[in-house]
VOPAGU-2260 file (C-alpha; in pm, 1 decimal, decimal comma):
REM VOPAGU-2260
SITE   aa  ch    i         X         Y         Z
SITE  MET   A    0       0,0       0,0       0,0
SITE  ARG   A    1     118,0     352,1     -73,4
SITE  TYR   A    2      74,0     642,9     164,7
SITE  VAL   A    3     100,2     998,4      36,7
SITE  LEU   A    4     238,5    1273,0     259,0
SITE  SER   A    5      13,6    1573,3     217,4
SITE  ALA   A    6     287,2    1802,9     344,9
SITE  LEU   A    7     492,0    1740,0      32,8
SITE  LYS   A    8     340,8    1935,0    -257,1
SITE  VAL   A    9     535,2    1768,3    -537,7
SITE  GLY   A   10     484,0    1420,7    -391,4
SITE  ALA   A   11     851,6    1325,9    -389,1
SITE  VAL   A   12     838,8    1068,8    -107,1
SITE  LYS   A   13     598,5     792,8      -2,9
SITE  MET   A   14     616,9     557,1     293,8
SITE  ILE   A   15     526,7     204,1     187,9
SITE  SER   A   16     655,3     -56,0     433,5
SITE  CYS   A   17     898,1    -145,6     707,1
SITE  MET   A   18    1137,9    -436,2     735,6
SITE  THR   A   19    1398,9    -532,2     988,6
SITE  ALA   A   20    1766,5    -520,0     901,0
SITE  CYS   A   21    2089,9    -511,3    1089,6
SITE  ALA   A   22    2217,1    -216,3     886,5
SITE  ILE   A   23    2483,7     -61,3    1114,7
SITE  THR   A   24    2410,3    -132,2    1479,5
SITE  ASN   A   25    2168,6    -359,7    1658,3
SITE  ASP   A   26    1942,3     -58,8    1708,0
SITE  ALA   A   27    1917,0      27,9    1337,1
SITE  LEU   A   28    1631,6     -82,4    1114,3
SITE  THR   A   29    1546,7       2,4     756,0
SITE  THR   A   30    1215,0     136,8     639,8
SITE  GLN   A   31    1121,3     124,5     274,1
SITE  ILE   A   32     982,1     435,3     114,8
SITE  GLU   A   33     908,1     533,2    -242,3
SITE  ILE   A   34    1078,5     835,5    -390,2
SITE  MET   A   35     993,7    1011,0    -711,9
SITE  LYS   A   36    1287,8    1017,7    -950,4
SITE  PRO   A   37    1301,2    1271,7   -1232,7
SITE  GLY   A   38    1321,1    1165,5   -1594,5
SITE  ILE   A   39    1630,2    1231,2   -1800,9
SITE  PHE   A   40    1443,4    1461,2   -2037,6
SITE  ASN   A   41    1271,3    1784,5   -1936,9
SITE  ILE   A   42     963,7    1749,5   -2155,2
SITE  PRO   A   43     779,6    2081,1   -2203,4
SITE  GLN   A   44     433,5    2113,9   -2051,8
SITE  THR   A   45     298,2    2178,6   -2403,1
SITE  ILE   A   46     374,0    1817,7   -2502,5
SITE  LYS   A   47      40,6    1637,3   -2475,8
SITE  THR   A   48      41,1    1361,0   -2738,9
SITE  VAL   A   49     307,7    1095,7   -2793,9
SITE  ALA   A   50     376,4     860,0   -3082,5
SITE  LEU   A   51     577,8     539,7   -3029,5
SITE  ILE   A   52     748,1     407,8   -3342,6
SITE  ASN   A   53     940,7      86,5   -3403,2
SITE  ASN   A   54    1226,4     163,1   -3640,8
SITE  VAL   A   55    1428,2    -156,3   -3584,2
SITE  SER   A   56    1553,1    -279,0   -3921,1
SITE  ASP   A   57    1370,0    -579,4   -4065,9
SITE  HIS   A   58    1707,5    -714,8   -4181,4
SITE  ILE   A   59    1778,1    -818,5   -3824,2
SITE  ASP   A   60    1553,8   -1125,0   -3859,9
SITE  LYS   A   61    1714,9   -1259,1   -4176,9
SITE  GLN   A   62    1942,7   -1469,5   -3958,9
SITE  PRO   A   63    1810,3   -1707,7   -3688,8
SITE  PHE   A   64    1808,6   -1575,1   -3333,9
SITE  THR   A   65    2132,8   -1685,5   -3167,3
SITE  TYR   A   66    2230,5   -1731,7   -2803,7
SITE  PHE   A   67    2523,5   -1899,8   -2636,1
SITE  ASN   A   68    2566,0   -2208,8   -2420,4
SITE  TYR   A   69    2853,6   -2171,4   -2176,6
SITE  LEU   A   70    2985,5   -2497,0   -2033,1
SITE  VAL   A   71    3261,2   -2473,3   -1775,3
SITE  TYR   A   72    3435,8   -2808,2   -1804,7
SITE  GLU   A   73    3759,4   -2755,1   -1620,3
SITE  LYS   A   74    3881,4   -2528,4   -1343,7
SITE  ASP   A   75    4208,7   -2495,7   -1167,8
SITE  ILE   A   76    4370,2   -2236,2    -944,4
SITE  PHE   A   77    4531,9   -2064,1   -1239,8
SITE  ASN   A   78    4269,0   -2054,8   -1513,6
SITE  ASP   A   79    3904,5   -2102,6   -1594,7
SITE  HIS   A   80    3861,9   -2293,3   -1919,9
SITE  GLU   A   81    3534,5   -2243,7   -2101,0
SITE  SER   A   82    3377,3   -2397,2   -2405,2
SITE  LYS   A   83    3114,6   -2191,5   -2580,7
SITE  ALA   A   84    2866,2   -2315,9   -2838,3
SITE  SER   A   85    2604,0   -2107,9   -3014,8
SITE  GLU   A   86    2242,2   -2220,9   -3032,7
SITE  THR   A   87    1962,0   -2085,4   -3248,7
SITE  ASP   A   88    1584,7   -2055,5   -3222,5
SITE  SER   A   89    1405,1   -1964,8   -3544,0
SITE  THR   A   90    1078,3   -1894,1   -3359,2
SITE  ILE   A   91    1221,1   -1583,4   -3192,2
SITE  LYS   A   92    1203,6   -1263,2   -3397,5
SITE  TYR   A   93    1354,2    -929,2   -3300,4
SITE  ARG   A   94    1079,5    -734,5   -3477,0
SITE  SER   A   95     819,6    -904,7   -3259,0
SITE  LEU   A   96    1029,4    -854,1   -2945,0
SITE  SER   A   97    1086,5    -486,0   -3019,7
SITE  ASN   A   98     711,8    -440,5   -3069,4
SITE  SER   A   99     656,5    -607,0   -2730,8
SITE  CYS   A  100     904,8    -360,8   -2582,7
SITE  LEU   A  101     702,0     -70,0   -2724,1
SITE  ASP   A  102     381,6    -229,5   -2592,6
SITE  ALA   A  103     527,7    -231,7   -2241,2
SITE  LEU   A  104     642,8     129,6   -2273,1
SITE  SER   A  105     301,9     232,6   -2405,4
SITE  TRP   A  106     124,7      57,7   -2116,7
SITE  GLU   A  107     348,0     229,2   -1858,3
SITE  LEU   A  108     302,6     575,2   -2011,3
SITE  LYS   A  109     -74,6     533,3   -2026,6
SITE  LYS   A  110     -86,2     404,7   -1668,7
SITE  GLU   A  111     105,1     709,0   -1542,2
SITE  GLY   A  112    -132,6     946,9   -1723,2
SITE  TYR   A  113     145,3    1197,6   -1789,0
SITE  PHE   A  114      30,9    1262,2   -2146,4
SITE  THR   A  115    -315,9    1312,9   -2289,6
SITE  SER   A  116    -264,7    1052,6   -2561,1
SITE  VAL   A  117     -12,0     775,7   -2630,4
SITE  VAL   A  118     -35,3     603,8   -2970,2
SITE  ASN   A  119     177,7     297,9   -3044,0
SITE  TYR   A  120     240,5     266,4   -3418,7
SITE  HIS   A  121     469,8     -36,7   -3387,7
SITE  ASP   A  122     639,0     -64,1   -3728,3
SITE  GLY   A  123     332,9      59,7   -3918,3
SITE  LEU   A  124     498,2     377,0   -4048,2
SITE  GLY   A  125     770,2     195,1   -4239,7
SITE  ASN   A  126    1143,2     251,4   -4206,6
SITE  ILE   A  127    1245,9     593,5   -4074,7
SITE  ASP   A  128    1607,9     687,3   -4130,0
SITE  SER   A  129    1652,8     879,7   -3804,5
SITE  SER   A  130    2024,0     795,2   -3804,4
SITE  GLU   A  131    2077,0    1024,6   -4105,2
SITE  LYS   A  132    1960,3    1350,4   -3953,6
SITE  GLU   A  133    1997,8    1547,3   -4275,6
SITE  LEU   A  134    1758,0    1304,7   -4451,0
SITE  PHE   A  135    1514,4    1275,6   -4162,3
SITE  ASN   A  136    1200,3    1483,7   -4207,1
SITE  PRO   A  137    1039,0    1532,8   -3863,8
SITE  GLU   A  138     766,7    1762,5   -4000,8
SITE  LEU   A  139     633,2    1481,5   -4217,1
SITE  LEU   A  140     650,8    1244,8   -3920,8
SITE  PHE   A  141     448,8    1480,0   -3699,8
SITE  GLN   A  142     194,8    1526,5   -3976,5
SITE  LYS   A  143     145,2    1150,6   -4004,1
SITE  THR   A  144     118,6    1091,8   -3631,2
SITE  GLU   A  145     -48,8    1421,2   -3529,5
SITE  SER   A  146     167,6    1407,1   -3216,4
SITE  ASP   A  147     381,0    1650,2   -3017,3
SITE  LEU   A  148     652,7    1399,0   -2932,8
SITE  CYS   A  149     791,2    1098,0   -3118,5
SITE  ILE   A  150     979,2     823,4   -2936,8
SITE  ILE   A  151    1156,8     603,8   -3190,0
SITE  LEU   A  152    1316,5     268,1   -3112,1
SITE  ASP   A  153    1608,3     243,0   -3357,7
SITE  GLN   A  154    1814,9     -53,4   -3238,2
SITE  PHE   A  155    1730,9    -361,8   -3034,9
SITE  SER   A  156    1962,2    -653,7   -2967,2
SITE  PHE   A  157    2026,7    -922,6   -2705,4
SITE  HIS   A  158    2341,9   -1113,4   -2617,4
SITE  ILE   A  159    2221,6   -1408,8   -2410,1
SITE  LYS   A  160    2441,8   -1659,8   -2231,0
SITE  LYS   A  161    2288,2   -1962,4   -2067,8
SITE  TYR   A  162    2474,5   -2182,1   -1820,8
SITE  LYS   A  163    2407,1   -2556,1   -1822,8
SITE  ASP   A  164    2036,2   -2620,0   -1871,9
SITE  PHE   A  165    1938,4   -2264,5   -1780,5
SITE  GLU   A  166    2061,7   -2298,6   -1422,0
SITE  HIS   A  167    2108,2   -1932,3   -1478,9
SITE  ALA   A  168    2124,8   -1701,9   -1778,8
SITE  THR   A  169    2236,1   -1346,8   -1848,3
SITE  ASN   A  170    2106,3   -1111,9   -2113,6
SITE  ILE   A  171    2313,6    -811,7   -2214,2
SITE  ALA   A  172    2057,7    -590,9   -2387,8
SITE  SER   A  173    2144,1    -296,7   -2609,7
SITE  LEU   A  174    1879,2     -52,0   -2730,4
SITE  SER   A  175    1895,4     287,7   -2896,6
SITE  TRP   A  176    1615,2     545,9   -2886,5
SITE  THR   A  177    1560,4     875,9   -3067,6
SITE  ILE   A  178    1345,8    1144,8   -2905,5
SITE  VAL   A  179    1203,4    1418,4   -3127,9
SITE  TYR   A  180     995,5    1715,0   -3009,1
SITE  LYS   A  181     756,0    1904,6   -3230,7
SITE  LYS   A  182     886,3    2254,6   -3311,5
SITE  ASP   A  183    1232,2    2157,6   -3188,4
SITE  THR   A  184    1516,7    2120,7   -3435,6
SITE  SER   A  185    1721,5    1908,3   -3194,6
SITE  PHE   A  186    1731,2    1527,2   -3183,8
SITE  TYR   A  187    1801,1    1337,3   -2865,7
SITE  THR   A  188    1951,7     989,9   -2862,7
SITE  TYR   A  189    1953,0     762,2   -2560,9
SITE  GLU   A  190    2155,4     441,8   -2550,0
SITE  GLN   A  191    1984,3     195,8   -2316,9
SITE  LYS   A  192    2211,8     -84,6   -2201,7
SITE  ASP   A  193    2112,8    -330,8   -1932,7
SITE  GLY   A  194    2226,8    -662,1   -1788,1
SITE  LEU   A  195    1939,4    -892,7   -1693,5
SITE  ASN   A  196    1986,3   -1208,3   -1486,9
SITE  PHE   A  197    1763,3   -1514,6   -1473,0
SITE  THR   A  198    1792,7   -1812,4   -1238,0
SITE  ALA   A  199    1641,5   -2162,4   -1239,2
SITE  SER   A  200    1359,7   -2045,0   -1009,2
SITE  ASP   A  201    1240,2   -1805,1   -1282,5
SITE  PHE   A  202    1144,2   -2096,6   -1508,1
SITE  PRO   A  203     827,9   -2300,0   -1441,1
SITE  PRO   A  204     889,7   -2667,6   -1358,5
SITE  GLY   A  205     898,5   -2887,6   -1664,7
SITE  SER   A  206     983,6   -2602,2   -1903,5
SITE  THR   A  207    1152,6   -2708,1   -2225,0
SITE  LYS   A  208    1461,6   -2535,6   -2360,4
SITE  ASN   A  209    1246,5   -2348,0   -2611,8
SITE  MET   A  210    1009,8   -2232,7   -2336,8
SITE  LYS   A  211    1299,3   -2109,4   -2124,6
SITE  ILE   A  212    1467,3   -1904,6   -2395,2
SITE  ASN   A  213    1129,6   -1756,7   -2489,2
SITE  LEU   A  214    1069,0   -1658,2   -2128,0
SITE  VAL   A  215    1409,3   -1486,8   -2115,7
SITE  VAL   A  216    1359,7   -1283,4   -2433,4
SITE  HIS   A  217     995,5   -1185,5   -2375,4
SITE  ASN   A  218    1044,7   -1090,5   -2011,1
SITE  SER   A  219    1351,8    -892,0   -2109,9
SITE  ALA   A  220    1162,4    -703,6   -2381,3
SITE  LYS   A  221     880,5    -618,7   -2140,6
SITE  TYR   A  222    1117,6    -504,5   -1866,0
SITE  LEU   A  223    1320,6    -284,9   -2102,4
SITE  GLY   A  224    1008,7    -106,3   -2224,5
SITE  GLN   A  225     877,9     -52,6   -1872,0
SITE  SER   A  226    1212,2      73,6   -1742,6
SITE  PHE   A  227    1255,2     321,0   -2030,3
SITE  CYS   A  228     941,4     496,4   -1909,1
SITE  SER   A  229    1141,6     617,8   -1605,9
SITE  LYS   A  230    1386,5     789,2   -1842,5
SITE  ILE   A  231    1108,5     988,4   -2005,5
SITE  ILE   A  232     886,5    1094,7   -1716,2
SITE  PRO   A  233     910,4    1110,9   -1334,3
SITE  THR   A  234     841,0     774,9   -1172,1
SITE  TRP   A  235     824,9     621,8    -825,5
SITE  ILE   A  236    1098,4     382,3    -718,3
SITE  PRO   A  237    1154,3     202,6    -383,9
SITE  ALA   A  238    1435,1     323,2    -158,3
SITE  ASP   A  239    1557,3     216,7     185,7
SITE  ARG   A  240    1612,9     455,3     474,3
SITE  VAL   A  241    1779,1     366,5     804,0
SITE  TYR   A  242    1624,2     477,7    1131,7
SITE  TYR   A  243    1702,4     403,7    1496,3
SITE  THR   A  244    1496,7     221,8    1755,1
SITE  SER   A  245    1511,5     238,8    2132,9
SITE  LYS   A  246    1344,1      79,4    2433,5
SITE  ASN   A  247    1273,4     427,4    2566,9
SITE  PRO   A  248     888,2     442,1    2590,6
SITE  GLU   A  249     862,8     774,1    2406,0
SITE  MET   A  250    1094,1     653,5    2129,6
SITE  VAL   A  251     878,9     341,1    2096,5
SITE  GLN   A  252     569,3     559,7    2061,8
SITE  ALA   A  253     741,3     778,6    1802,6
SITE  GLU   A  254     831,1     473,6    1598,4
SITE  LYS   A  255     466,7     361,6    1600,3
SITE  PHE   A  256     360,0     704,0    1472,0
SITE  ALA   A  257     622,3     695,1    1197,6
SITE  LEU   A  258     524,0     346,8    1082,3
SITE  SER   A  259     161,4     457,2    1062,3
SITE  ASN   A  260     279,4     749,6     846,7
SITE  ASP   A  261     213,6    1015,1    1111,3
SITE  TRP   A  262     556,1    1172,6    1082,8
SITE  LEU   A  263     449,6    1500,5    1243,2
SITE  LYS   A  264     362,6    1335,2    1575,4
SITE  ALA   A  265     674,2    1120,4    1556,0
SITE  ALA   A  266     886,5    1429,5    1496,4
SITE  GLU   A  267     736,9    1605,4    1799,1
SITE  ILE   A  268     851,0    1319,5    2023,5
SITE  TRP   A  269    1194,1    1288,1    1860,8
SITE  ASN   A  270    1244,3    1660,4    1898,0
SITE  ARG   A  271    1192,4    1632,1    2273,5
SITE  GLN   A  272    1426,5    1333,9    2289,7
SITE  THR   A  273    1712,5    1527,6    2127,4
SITE  LYS   A  274    1752,4    1686,8    2472,3
SITE  ASN   A  275    1765,0    1351,4    2652,2
SITE  LYS   A  276    2056,0    1322,1    2895,9
SITE  ASP   A  277    2131,5     981,4    2745,4
SITE  ILE   A  278    2340,5    1091,1    2447,8
SITE  ARG   A  279    2266,1     769,1    2258,4
SITE  ILE   A  280    1893,6     841,1    2265,6
SITE  ALA   A  281    1961,6    1203,9    2171,3
SITE  ALA   A  282    2172,8    1094,9    1873,2
SITE  LYS   A  283    1910,5     844,8    1759,1
SITE  ALA   A  284    1630,8    1099,5    1788,8
SITE  SER   A  285    1831,8    1355,6    1592,4
SITE  TYR   A  286    1897,6    1104,0    1316,7
SITE  ASN   A  287    1531,1    1002,5    1301,6
SITE  LEU   A  288    1432,3    1367,1    1272,0
SITE  ALA   A  289    1638,6    1376,8     952,8
SITE  VAL   A  290    1418,9    1099,2     809,6
SITE  ALA   A  291    1104,1    1285,5     915,7
SITE  SER   A  292    1238,3    1603,6     757,9
SITE  GLU   A  293    1305,8    1427,3     428,9
SITE  MET   A  294     952,8    1290,4     433,1
SITE  ALA   A  295     834,1    1652,0     462,5
SITE  GLY   A  296    1061,3    1763,3     178,1
SITE  LYS   A  297    1291,4    1968,8     404,0
SITE  MET   A  298    1633,5    1849,0     291,3
SITE  ASP   A  299    1844,2    2126,0     445,9
SITE  ILE   A  300    1683,2    2074,7     786,3
SITE  ALA   A  301    1738,5    1699,8     752,2
SITE  ILE   A  302    2108,5    1755,8     682,5
SITE  GLY   A  303    2130,3    1978,0     990,3
SITE  TRP   A  304    1988,4    1703,9    1211,4
SITE  LEU   A  305    2239,3    1454,8    1070,8
SITE  VAL   A  306    2530,5    1686,1    1145,9
SITE  LEU   A  307    2403,6    1720,6    1502,5
SITE  SER   A  308    2350,0    1345,8    1540,6
SITE  SER   A  309    2701,7    1273,2    1417,6
SITE  SER   A  310    2854,5    1525,4    1657,7
SITE  ILE   A  311    2671,2    1399,0    1967,4
SITE  LEU   A  312    2846,6    1061,4    1972,8
SITE  LYS   A  313    3221,7    1114,7    1984,0
SITE  GLU   A  314    3336,6     775,0    2102,4
SITE  LYS   A  315    3563,4     580,2    1867,3
SITE  ASN   A  316    3326,6     282,4    1872,5
SITE  ASN   A  317    3059,8     490,2    1697,8
SITE  VAL   A  318    3238,8     516,7    1363,5
SITE  ASP   A  319    2956,1     324,4    1195,1
SITE  HIS   A  320    2704,7     582,2    1309,0
SITE  LYS   A  321    2912,7     868,9    1170,9
SITE  LEU   A  322    2944,1     687,7     838,2
SITE  ASN   A  323    2570,3     633,4     844,1
SITE  CYS   A  324    2517,2    1007,7     886,7
SITE  GLN   A  325    2764,8    1093,6     612,0
SITE  ASN   A  326    2605,5     850,1     368,4
SITE  TYR   A  327    2260,6     989,1     437,6
SITE  ILE   A  328    2386,9    1345,9     388,2
SITE  SER   A  329    2519,8    1244,9      45,1
SITE  ILE   A  330    2182,1    1094,1     -42,7
SITE  LEU   A  331    2000,3    1410,4      64,2
SITE  ILE   A  332    2230,2    1636,3    -136,7
SITE  ALA   A  333    2154,2    1427,1    -444,8
SITE  ARG   A  334    1782,3    1435,0    -363,3
SITE  LYS   A  335    1789,2    1815,9    -346,5
SITE  LYS   A  336    1910,3    1827,2    -706,3
SITE  GLU   A  337    1650,9    1572,5    -812,9
SITE  ILE   A  338    1368,0    1766,1    -650,0
SITE  GLU   A  339    1480,4    2084,2    -826,3
SITE  LYS   A  340    1454,4    1893,5   -1154,6
SITE  LEU   A  341    1118,9    1745,6   -1053,5
SITE  SER   A  342     977,1    2094,9   -1006,6
SITE  ASN   A  343    1002,5    2133,7   -1384,9
SITE  GLN   A  344     869,0    1785,8   -1464,5
SITE  VAL   A  345     578,5    1713,4   -1230,2
SITE  ARG   A  346     242,3    1790,4   -1386,8
SITE  ASN   A  347     -87,3    1847,9   -1211,4
């Protein structure tokens, strides 16, 4: 379940769940939140309609789809000797996979509701030579699609290695996209490279070799389309944040408030506990106030609480806590920059 903090106007943080973890000390747990990450592109507010176009060359399917079978047959302390044999599957076609990738991207964009209209043309517009910019006619493209933005998938390839009978497999995917805005003479190219791993547990029991390789390629295509959405528009991603627990009754109550998403009441208690004569409780409360401040979108205040928390504990055996504070400060500095970018990307 997602919980939205009303105090944060741009909706940059959500609290979603809590899980135990021995992150730094026995008194540290991690809570999982969702943070909004900005897209790579600052798409103007005037962009309302999007066209998705598959421009992957049809020549790519003239040869059978090939993947590799890696068999480690000998190991010693000096070398790893490998034998590698290629295998083919004529039922797998890159044109179909690249269309599936666009389907996944289209579904994600429509689900997010960032644009008024998303139209997936697949490869229905024929070959578009977007690589030769001087020959590429974007005006004609926008006339055909009646869109404000064209997202073109130009290249799509997999390099798959399976180990034994798919005990595990890796897929090194390489995609290339062209982004074209209406009334903008610039072209933007994004090279999407990803390494995807599959283990035996990902394959249903009794799956044949053909079924397994098909699962790898189709799941990869879907994932790559979904993940590219986060490059185009702001999206929510999970992130872990450390916080401190204590047997102090007020700290226990504050934790309950925080886990029920009432960060304001939790912060009121932690604020009182920063003056506790027990410096460990004071340091924990100060650190937790940094988390509460981030949840409210107040990054500078959060950094201030971390500096205080780090300075309270001066003993040599608290190096882990100081590193914890420093790491969190680095995260918050990066988040400040992301939120500045989000202010130009988030739409009502």
